PAZAPA-4460 file (N, C-alpha, C; in steps of 0.05 Angstrom, whole numbers, plus 32768, in hexadecimal, padded with zeros to 4 digits):
% residues 188
    n_x    n_y    n_z   ca_x   ca_y   ca_z    c_x    c_y    c_z   seq   type   mol
   8124   80EA   8088   810D   80F9   8080   8105   810D   8096     1      X     A
   8100   8126   808E   80F7   813A   80A1   80DF   8148   8096     2      X     A
   80D0   8156   80A8   80BB   8167   80A0   80C2   8183   80AA     3      X     A
   80C4   8195   8096   80C9   81B1   809C   80AE   81BF   809F     4      X     A
   80AA   81CB   80B6   808F   81D6   80BD   8091   81F5   80BE     5      X     A
   8081   8202   80AE   8081   821F   80AD   8064   822A   80B2     6      X     A
   8062   823B   80C6   8049   8249   80CA   8048   8262   80B9     7      X     A
   8031   8267   80AE   802D   827F   809C   8036   8298   80AA     8      X     A
   803B   82AD   8099   8042   82C7   80A3   802B   82D4   80B2     9      X     A
   8031   82EA   80BF   801D   82F9   80CF   8006   8303   80BF    10      X     A
   7FEE   8301   80CA   7FD6   830F   80C0   7FCC   8322   80D5    11      X     A
   7FB9   8333   80CE   7FAE   8345   80E2   7FA2   8336   80FA    12      X     A
   7F95   831F   80F4   7F88   8310   810A   7F9D   8301   811A    13      X     A
   7FB1   82F5   810D   7FC5   82E7   811D   7FD4   82FA   8130    14      X     A
   7FD9   8312   8126   7FE6   8326   8137   7FD5   832D   814F    15      X     A
   7FBA   832C   814C   7FA7   8334   8161   7F9F   831C   8172    16      X     A
   7FA8   8304   816C   7FA1   82EC   817B   7F85   82E2   8175    17      X     A
   7F7A   82E9   815E   7F5F   82E0   8157   7F60   82C5   8149    18      X     A
   7F4F   82B3   8151   7F4E   8298   8145   7F46   829A   8127    19      X     A
   7F57   8290   8116   7F53   8292   80F9   7F55   8277   80EC    20      X     A
   7F3F   826C   80E3   7F40   8253   80D4   7F38   8258   80B8    21      X     A
   7F1E   825B   80B2   7F15   825D   8096   7F15   827A   808B    22      X     A
   7F17   828E   809C   7F18   82AA   8093   7F32   82AD   8083    23      X     A
   7F31   82B5   806A   7F48   82B6   8059   7F54   82D3   8059    24      X     A
   7F67   82D7   806B   7F73   82F1   806F   7F8E   82F3   8060    25      X     A
   7F95   830B   8056   7FAF   830E   804A   7FC4   8311   8060    26      X     A
   7FDD   830E   8058   7FF3   8313   806A   7FF6   8332   806E    27      X     A
   7FFF   833A   8085   8006   8356   8089   8021   835B   807A    28      X     A
   8029   8374   8079   8043   837A   806D   8059   836C   807C    29      X     A
   8057   836C   8097   806B   835E   80A7   806B   8340   80A1    30      X     A
   8053   8335   809E   8050   8319   8097   805C   8312   807D    31      X     A
   8059   8323   8069   8065   831E   804F   8084   8320   8051    32      X     A
   808E   8333   8060   80AB   8336   8063   80B6   831D   8071    33      X     A
   80A9   8314   8085   80B2   82FC   8094   80B1   82E3   8082    34      X     A
   809C   82E1   8071   809A   82CA   805F   80B1   82CA   804B    35      X     A
   80B8   82E2   8041   80CF   82E4   802F   80E9   82DC   803D    36      X     A
   80EB   82E3   8056   8104   82DC   8065   8108   82BE   8068    37      X     A
   80F2   82AF   8066   80F4   8291   8068   8101   8285   8050    38      X     A
   8101   8294   803A   810B   8289   8020   8128   827E   8023    39      X     A
   813A   828D   8030   8155   8284   8033   8158   826B   8043    40      X     A
   8149   8269   8059   814A   8251   806A   813F   8239   805B    41      X     A
   8129   823C   804D   811C   8226   8040   812A   821D   8026    42      X     A
   8139   822F   801A   8148   8228   8001   815D   8213   8006    43      X     A
   8165   820F   801F   817B   81FC   8025   8171   81DF   8026    44      X     A
   8157   81DB   8025   814B   81C0   8027   8147   81B4   800B    45      X     A
   814D   819B   8009   8147   818B   7FF1   812D   817D   7FF6    46      X     A
   8117   8188   7FEC   80FC   8180   7FF4   80F0   816C   7FE0    47      X     A
   80E4   8157   7FEA   80D6   8144   7FD9   80BA   814D   7FD3    48      X     A
   80AE   815C   7FE6   8093   8167   7FE1   808F   8180   7FF2    49      X     A
   807E   8192   7FE8   8077   81AA   7FF6   8059   81AC   7FF7    50      X     A
   804E   81AD   800F   8031   81AD   8013   8029   81C7   8021    51      X     A
   8012   81D2   801A   8009   81EB   8025   7FEB   81E9   802B    52      X     A
   7FE3   81F7   8040   7FC7   81FA   8046   7FB9   8209   802F    53      X     A
   7F9F   8205   802C   7F90   8213   8017   7F8B   8231   801D    54      X     A
   7F91   823A   8035   7F8B   8256   803C   7F9F   8269   8030    55      X     A
   7F95   8280   8028   7FA4   8295   801B   7FBE   829C   802B    56      X     A
   7FBC   829F   8045   7FD3   82A7   8055   7FEA   8292   8053    57      X     A
   7FE3   8279   8052   7FF7   8264   804F   8002   8263   8032    58      X     A
   7FF0   8264   801F   7FF9   8263   8003   800B   827B   7FFC    59      X     A
   8004   8293   8007   8015   82AB   8002   8030   82A7   800F    60      X     A
   8030   829C   8027   804A   8297   8035   805B   8284   8024    61      X     A
   804E   826F   8019   805D   825C   8008   8069   826A   7FF0    62      X     A
   8059   827B   7FE3   8062   8289   7FCC   807A   829B   7FD2    63      X     A
   8077   82AB   7FE7   808D   82BE   7FEF   80A6   82AF   7FF8    64      X     A
   80A2   8297   8003   80B9   8288   800D   80C6   8278   7FF7    65      X     A
   80BC   827A   7FDF   80C9   826D   7FC8   80BB   8254   7FBE    66      X     A
   80A2   824F   7FC6   8094   8236   7FBE   8079   823D   7FB3    67      X     A
   8078   824B   7F9C   805E   8252   7F90   804E   823A   7F86    68      X     A
   805B   8224   7F81   804E   820C   7F77   8048   81F7   7F8C    69      X     A
   8048   81FF   7FA5   8043   81EC   7FBB   8028   81DF   7FB6    70      X     A
   8026   81C6   7FBE   800D   81B7   7FBA   7FFA   81BD   7FD1    71      X     A
   7FE2   81C6   7FCB   7FCE   81CC   7FDF   7FC4   81B1   7FEB    72      X     A
   7FC4   81B0   8005   7FBB   8198   8014   7FA6   81A2   8028    73      X     A
   7F8D   819C   8024   7F77   81A5   8035   7F7B   819B   8052    74      X     A
   7F8A   8186   8056   7F8F   817C   8071   7FA0   818F   8082    75      X     A
   7FAD   81A2   8075   7FBE   81B6   8083   7FAE   81CF   808B    76      X     A
   7F95   81D0   8085   7F85   81E7   808E   7F85   81E9   80AC    77      X     A
   7F81   8202   80B6   7F81   8206   80D3   7F69   81F8   80E0    78      X     A
   7F6C   81F2   80F9   7F56   81E8   810A   7F3E   81F9   8105    79      X     A
   7F27   81EE   80FE   7F0F   81FD   80F9   7F03   8205   8114    80      X     A
   7F02   821F   8119   7EFA   822A   8133   7EDC   822E   8136    81      X     A
   7ECD   822B   8120   7EB0   822D   8122   7EA7   8248   812D    82      X     A
   7E98   8247   8143   7E8D   8260   814F   7EA2   8272   815B    83      X     A
   7EBA   8268   815E   7ED0   8278   8169   7EE2   8285   8154    84      X     A
   7EDA   8283   813B   7EE9   8290   8125   7EE9   82AE   812A    85      X     A
   7F01   82B9   8129   7F04   82D7   812B   7F05   82E2   8146    86      X     A
   7F03   82D2   815B   7F04   82DC   8176   7F1C   82D1   8185    87      X     A
   7F24   82DE   819A   7F3C   82D7   81A9   7F36   82C3   81BF    88      X     A
   7F4A   82B6   81C9   7F47   82A4   81E0   7F3B   82B4   81F8    89      X     A
   7F45   82CC   81FD   7F3B   82DC   8213   7F1D   82E1   8210    90      X     A
   7F13   82E6   81F8   7EF7   82EB   81F4   7EE7   82D1   81F9    91      X     A
   7EF1   82BA   81F1   7EE4   82A1   81F5   7EE2   829B   8213    92      X     A
   7EF8   82A1   8222   7EF9   829B   823E   7EE6   82AD   824F    93      X     A
   7EDB   82C1   8243   7EC6   82D1   8251   7EAD   82C0   8256    94      X     A
   7EA8   82AD   8245   7E91   829B   8248   7E98   827E   824E    95      X     A
   7EB1   8277   8248   7EBB   825B   824D   7ED6   825D   825B    96      X     A
   7ED5   8261   8276   7EEE   8264   8284   7F02   824D   827F    97      X     A
   7F1B   8255   827B   7F30   8241   8278   7F31   8234   825C    98      X     A
   7F20   823E   8249   7F1F   8232   822F   7F3A   8232   8221    99      X     A
   7F41   821B   8214   7F56   821A   8200   7F4D   8207   81EA   100      X     A
   7F58   820A   81D3   7F51   81F8   81BD   7F5A   81DC   81C3   101      X     A
   7F6D   81D9   81D5   7F78   81BF   81DC   7F67   81AF   81EF   102      X     A
   7F57   81BE   81FF   7F48   81B0   8215   7F2A   81B3   8213   103      X     A
   7F20   81C4   8202   7F03   81C9   8201   7EF9   81C6   81E4   104      X     A
   7EDF   81C2   81E1   7ED4   81C1   81C6   7ED3   81DC   81B8   105      X     A
   7ED1   81DC   819E   7ECE   81F4   818E   7EB2   81F2   8181   106      X     A
   7E9E   81FE   818E   7E82   81FC   8183   7E81   8203   8166   107      X     A
   7E74   81F1   8156   7E72   81F5   813A   7E8B   81F0   812A   108      X     A
   7EA0   81E7   8138   7EBA   81E3   812B   7EC3   81C6   812C   109      X     A
   7EDC   81C2   8128   7EE7   81A6   8127   7EEE   819D   8143   110      X     A
   7EED   8183   8146   7EF6   8176   815F   7F14   8171   815D   111      X     A
   7F21   816D   8174   7F3D   8166   8174   7F42   814D   8163   112      X     A
   7F30   8139   8165   7F33   8120   8156   7F32   8125   8138   113      X     A
   7F21   8137   812F   7F1F   813D   8113   7F39   814A   8109   114      X     A
   7F43   815D   8118   7F5C   816B   8111   7F73   8157   8111   115      X     A
   7F74   8146   8125   7F89   8132   8126   7F88   811F   810F   116      X     A
   7F71   8117   8106   7F6F   8105   80EF   7F79   8112   80D6   117      X     A
   7F74   812C   80D2   7F7E   813A   80BB   7F9D   813B   80BB   118      X     A
   7FA8   8142   80D3   7FC5   8145   80D4   7FD3   812A   80D4   119      X     A
   7FC5   8115   80DD   7FD1   80FA   80DA   7FD5   80F4   80BC   120      X     A
   7FC3   80FD   80AB   7FC6   80F8   808E   7FDE   8107   8083   121      X     A
   7FE3   811F   808D   7FFB   812F   8085   8014   8120   808E   122      X     A
   8014   8116   80A7   802B   8107   80B0   8030   80EF   809E   123      X     A
   801B   80E1   8097   801E   80C9   8086   8029   80D1   806B   124      X     A
   8020   80E7   805F   802A   80F0   8046   8048   80F6   8047   125      X     A
   8050   8103   805D   806D   810A   8061   807E   80F1   8064   126      X     A
   8073   80DD   8072   8082   80C5   8077   8083   80B3   805E   127      X     A
   8071   80B8   804B   8070   80A7   8033   8083   80AF   801D   128      X     A
   808F   80C6   801F   80A1   80CF   800A   80BE   80CA   8012   129      X     A
   80CF   80C7   7FFD   80EB   80C3   8001   80F8   80DF   8001   130      X     A
   80FA   80EB   8018   8105   8106   801A   80F6   8117   802E   131      X     A
   80FD   8131   802E   80F1   8144   8041   80D8   8151   8036   132      X     A
   80C7   8159   8048   80AE   8166   8041   80AD   8181   804E   133      X     A
   80A4   8195   8040   809E   81AF   804B   8080   81B2   804D   134      X     A
   8076   81BA   8064   805A   81C0   8068   8057   81DD   8071   135      X     A
   8045   81EC   8065   8040   8208   806C   8023   820A   8074   136      X     A
   801E   8212   808D   8003   8212   8097   7FFF   8226   80AE   137      X     A
   7FF1   821C   80C3   7FE6   822E   80D7   7FEE   8224   80F3   138      X     A
   7FEC   8237   8106   7FF5   8232   8121   7FEB   8219   812F   139      X     A
   7FD1   8217   8133   7FC6   8200   8142   7FC9   81E6   8132   140      X     A
   7FC3   81E7   8118   7FC5   81CE   8108   7FE1   81C4   8108   141      X     A
   7FF5   81D5   8105   8011   81CC   8104   801A   81C2   8120   142      X     A
   800F   81CD   8135   8016   81C3   814F   800A   81A7   8153   143      X     A
   7FF3   81A2   8147   7FE7   8187   8147   7FF9   8175   8136   144      X     A
   8002   817F   8120   8014   816F   810F   802D   8166   811F   145      X     A
   8039   8178   812E   8050   8171   813E   8049   815B   8153   146      X     A
   8033   815F   8160   802B   814B   8174   8026   8130   8167   147      X     A
   8019   812F   8150   8013   8115   8143   802D   8109   8137   148      X     A
   8040   811A   812E   805A   8110   8125   8068   8101   813B   149      X     A
   8065   810B   8154   8071   80FF   816B   8060   80E9   8178   150      X     A
   804B   80E1   816A   8039   80CC   8173   802C   80D4   818E   151      X     A
   8025   80ED   8191   8019   80F8   81A9   7FFC   8100   81A3   152      X     A
   7FEB   8101   81B7   7FCF   810A   81B3   7FCF   8127   81A9   153      X     A
   7FBA   812F   819C   7FB6   814A   8191   7FBB   815F   81A6   154      X     A
   7FB1   815B   81BE   7FB3   816F   81D4   7FD0   8176   81DB   155      X     A
   7FE3   8164   81D5   7FFF   816A   81DB   800A   8181   81C9   156      X     A
   7FFB   8188   81B4   8003   819F   81A4   8004   81B8   81B4   157      X     A
   7FF8   81B9   81CB   7FF8   81D1   81DC   8014   81D8   81E6   158      X     A
   8026   81C5   81E5   8042   81CA   81EE   8054   81D6   81D9   159      X     A
   804A   81DA   81C0   805A   81E2   81AA   8052   81FE   819F   160      X     A
   8058   8213   81AE   8052   822E   81A5   805E   8231   8189   161      X     A
   804E   823E   8177   8057   8241   815B   8050   825D   8152   162      X     A
   8064   826E   814F   8060   8289   8145   805E   828A   8127   163      X     A
   8054   82A1   811D   8052   82A4   8100   806E   82A5   80F3   164      X     A
   806F   829C   80DA   8087   829D   80C9   809F   8291   80D7   165      X     A
   809B   827A   80E4   80B1   826B   80F0   80B5   8251   80E2   166      X     A
   80CD   8246   80E6   80D4   822D   80DA   80DB   8219   80F0   167      X     A
   80CF   8201   80ED   80D4   81EB   8100   80DA   81D2   80F0   168      X     A
   80E7   81BF   80FD   80EE   81A6   80EF   80E7   818E   8101   169      X     A
   80D8   817C   80F5   80D2   8162   8102   80E3   814D   80F4   170      X     A
   80EE   813B   8103   8100   8127   80F7   8101   810E   8108   171      X     A
   8118   8101   8108   811C   80E8   8116   8137   80E8   8124   172      X     A
   8138   80DA   813A   8151   80D2   8146   814F   80B4   8149   173      X     A
   8160   80A7   813A   815E   808A   8137   8142   8083   812D   174      X     A
   8133   8073   813A   8118   806C   8131   8102   807D   813D   175      X     A
   8109   8091   814D   80F5   80A1   815C   80F0   80BB   814E   176      X     A
   80D6   80C3   814B   80D0   80DD   8140   80D6   80F2   8156   177      X     A
   80E2   8108   814E   80EB   811D   8160   80E6   8139   8155   178      X     A
   80E7   814D   8166   80E9   8169   815E   8106   816F   815A   179      X     A
   810F   8177   8143   812A   817E   813E   812F   819C   8143   180      X     A
   811A   81AC   813C   811C   81C9   813F   80FF   81D3   8141   181      X     A
   80FA   81E8   8151   80DF   81F2   8154   80DD   8210   8157   182      X     A
   80CB   821C   8148   80C3   8238   814A   80DA   824C   8146   183      X     A
   80EA   8246   8131   8102   8257   812C   80FA   826C   8117   184      X     A
   80FD   8286   811D   80F7   829A   810A   810D   829B   80F4   185      X     A
   8106   82A4   80DC   811A   82A7   80C7   812C   82BF   80CF   186      X     A
   8146   82BD   80C8   8158   82D4   80CD   814F   82EC   80BD   187      X     A
   8152   8302   80C8   814C   831A   80B8   8141   832F   80C8   188      X     A
***
């Protein structure tokens, strides 16, 4: 059993490094093209379930990648940034030096523990099916998913850079959960 992890295609805010959780932005033209390019890679998988974040950018990526009927799973929503929605890390660091989502609170947003609990439920869903699972979601949340798959604390997600419209695979080697592939762009 594996989990195929796909981050949504580019949006205007993701291209600018702006934190985007609840703001429902469309994909850019480049984001749509990259999502379409994922179709060939993802078509090779025999999937037991396909789960997608409720956000438009993730659902549109799923549709363009060949999964218009993906099941919406609210647990795949991006980390809720609260007061930091729409601003960049550099802007946050003007008032909170050294800030990262991994090491500091997000005022008005979710805690690391809350995000971890959501992604633990996604891991449990993936492990409960007989076969592979595709998840389509967001940068920080999917990095948390990888950390939790590996039985690591949420903050370890900081080590898993994840670009837009990339494909990653979580799996096993013997009885151990492992990263099989990470942050691979679709050919094209």
